[in-house]
N, C-alpha and C positions, 0 to 999 in steps of 0.2 A: 113180883112187883113190889112187895114190901121192902125189898132191899134197894130199890131205886130211890136213892136220896142224893142230895147235893154233895154231902160229905163222902158218900161211897164212890160217887163219880170222881170227885177230886182225888181220892186215894188211888182208885184204879188207874187214873190218868197221870198219877204222880204230879199233881198240880198243888200249889199252895192252898190251904183251906180257905174256902170262900170264893174261889175262882169261878166255879160253876154257877153259884148263885148270883154272881155279878152279870152273867150272860142270860141265865134263865131264872128269873126272880121267884117263880112259884114252882111247886112240884108239877102242876099241870103243864106249865111251859116246858119243863124238863121232859115230861112224858111225851108231849107233842113233838119235841125235837128228836127224841129217841125213835118214835114211830116214823117220822119223816125220813130220818137217816136210814132206818131199816128198809123202808120201801125203796129209797133211792138205790141202796146197794143191791137189793133184789132185782130191781128193774135193770140196772147195769149188767148184772149177771145174765139175765134173760135176754137182753139185747145182744150181748156178746155170744151167747150160746146160739141164738137164732141166726146170727151172721156167719158163724163157723159151720153150722149144720147144713150139709147138702140136702136139697129137697128129697125127702124119703120117696122111694119109688113104689114101695109096697108096705103092707101092714107090718111085716117083720122089721123093716128099717125104722118105721115110726116107733114100734115097740122097743127096739134097741135104744133109740134116742131117749125115750121116756124112762127106760131102765137106768140109763146113765144119770139123768136128772134126779131120779129118786135116790140113787146111791149118794149123790152129792148132798142131797137134803138130809140124809140119815147119818152122815159121817162127818167127823172133823168140824171145821168152822161152819160148814153148812148145817150141821145138826144144831150147833149152838144158836145160829141165827134163826133156824126154823122154830126151835123152842121159844125163843124170844118173840117171834112173830105170833105164835099161837097165844102166848101170855098177853101180848098187846091186843090181840083180837078179843080175848075174853074180857079184858079191861075196857074195851070199847063199848061193851054192854052198858057200863056205868058212865062212860064218857062218849056220847054220840058224835062229838066233833072228830074223834079219832076214826070213826067208820069211813068218813069221806076219804081220809088219807089212805086207809087200808083197802079200798075198793080195787078189784082187779083192773089192771090197765093194759092198754095195747102195748105190745112189745114184739120184737122180731121172732121170738120162740113161739108165741101164740099165733103169729101170722103163718109160721111154717105149718102148724097143725091145721089151721083153717084152710090154707091153700091145699094141703094134702086131701082133706075131706072134700073140698070143692072139686078138686081134680078127679075125685072118685065119684063125682055126681051125687053127693049127699045134698039133698034139697035144702035142708036147714043147717048148713055148715057152721054158721056162727053159733047157734044154740048148741049144736052137738059139740063144738069145740069147748064151749064153756062147761058143758056137762062132763065131757071127758076129763078136762083138767081139774074140775071139782072132785071127780072120783079119784083121780091120782092123788090129789091133795088129801083126801080122806084116808087113803091107804098109808100115806106118809104119816099122818096124825096117828093112825092106829098102831103103826110100828114104833113110833116114838113112845107111845104110852105103854104098849104091851110087849115091845121088844121084837126082835126078828127082822127079817128082810122081806121085801116084796118080790115074790117070784115072778120071773118074766112071763110065766103062763098067765098070771092074774092080769098083768098089763096087756098081754095079747088079747085076752077075752074082752077087756074094755075097749081096745081099738076095734076089734071085730064088731062089738055092739054099736059103736059110733058109726061104723060103715053101713049098718043095716038100715 
């Protein structure tokens, strides 16, 4: 977060010095724009993933879909964006206005998980969906910090727990 400056953004975007500060006068405005853009990109990705994904028929198919999601969050551009999201989340402790932007939102991927749990007669499907996705997010965070991958078996156990 210390590296997020108007000057650094200008350099990274190959813009003339001062361009970014003309649009975002304060560092807080720059930070808010960053978080807003990050969330918009995540939402677009989740919407597209949810629309592409056929409704999982069983726990194995949901586990496979979650495994693909986790791999995308831990590698390449997904890894960079995930690291940025977590840094912004920590920053929101000091800037509460960012918390509202970072709140989990409805999207097609989340709807697929909720529909799967509802279809398997899980009584509190909405809460179980939020819990399952929070646990997956926790595994992603752990592997970003400590290295390694998330074994499919760990994801399978989370799905099975959500179904109980």
